[in-house]
N, C-alpha and C positions, 0 to 999 in steps of 0.2 A: 671577371670575364670581360674580354674585349673582342669587338668585332671589326674587321676591316673588309671593305668592299672595293672591288675593282671590276669595271665592265670593259670588255674588249671583244669585238667581232661577234656579237650575239651571245657571248658567254659571260656570265656573272660569276666572278671568283669571290668567294666569301671565306675569309680566314677567321677562325674562332680561336682565341687564346685564353687559356685558363679552364678551370673545371666548370662544367655545366651542372650546378646544383639546382635546388628547387627555385631559388630566386633568379638564378641565371636562366632557367627554363622560361620564367615569366618575361624576362628581357628578350629571349629568343622569339616568343610569341609576338611581341610588339614589333620586333625587327622584321620578322617574316611577313607581317601585314604590310609593311612598307615595301619589302622586296616584291611582293605580288603585284604591286602597281607599276613596276619597272618593265621595260621592254627588253626581253632576252629570250633566247632559245633553250639555254641550258644553265642550270645553277650548279656550280662545282664548289663543294665545301671542303676546305683544307682543315683537317682536325689534327695536324701534326703536334700542336701544342695544347691538346685537350687530354689531361691525365685521366679523367673519368667523367661520366655523364649519368645522371639519375634517370629513373624510368619516366619521370615527368619530362625531362629533356628529350628523351627518345620519342615520347608521345608528340611533342611539338614538331619534330622532324617528320613523323608520319602524317600529321595534319597538313604540313607544308607540302609534302610529296603529293598527297591526294589533291590538293588545290592546284598545283602546277600541272599535274598530269591532265586534269580536267580542262586546262587551257592549252593542251597540246605541247607542253614543254617537258624537258628532261631534267633529271637530277643525278648527281654523282658525288661520291665521297672519296677523298684521297688523303693520303698521309696519316692514316689511322694506325694507332699503335696496336701491338699484338693483343692486349687485353680487351680493348674495345672491339677489335676485329672479331675476336672469338664471341664476344657478347652479341654483336650485331648478327653474326652468322647463326648463333644458337636460337635467335628469335626470327631467323629467316629473312632479315632485311636485305641480304644480298640477292634474294630472289625478286625484290622490288626494283632495286637500282644498283648500279655498279659500285663496288667498294674496293678501293685499292690501298694496300698496305704501304707504310712508309718505306 
């Protein structure tokens, strides 16, 4: 799994490349801690190159979301494939933050 970060005009664009398995979820946890210290208004995750994500990975996204909302910030996911989109919708993540398909 690879993470790329680009900050522009208050938006933090985060691209995740590769499957988010259990070890990848632990990497996300550490990475999210670093992101929380940055100055931004919205975090936008590009999941175009994520074929699957484990429940542990989804949990890390939920914790991150909870943390940034408490700071008055926003989160959005874009470029998600059909399978992940259906998974995220089935657990109602689309009611917490916007999710845009690829």
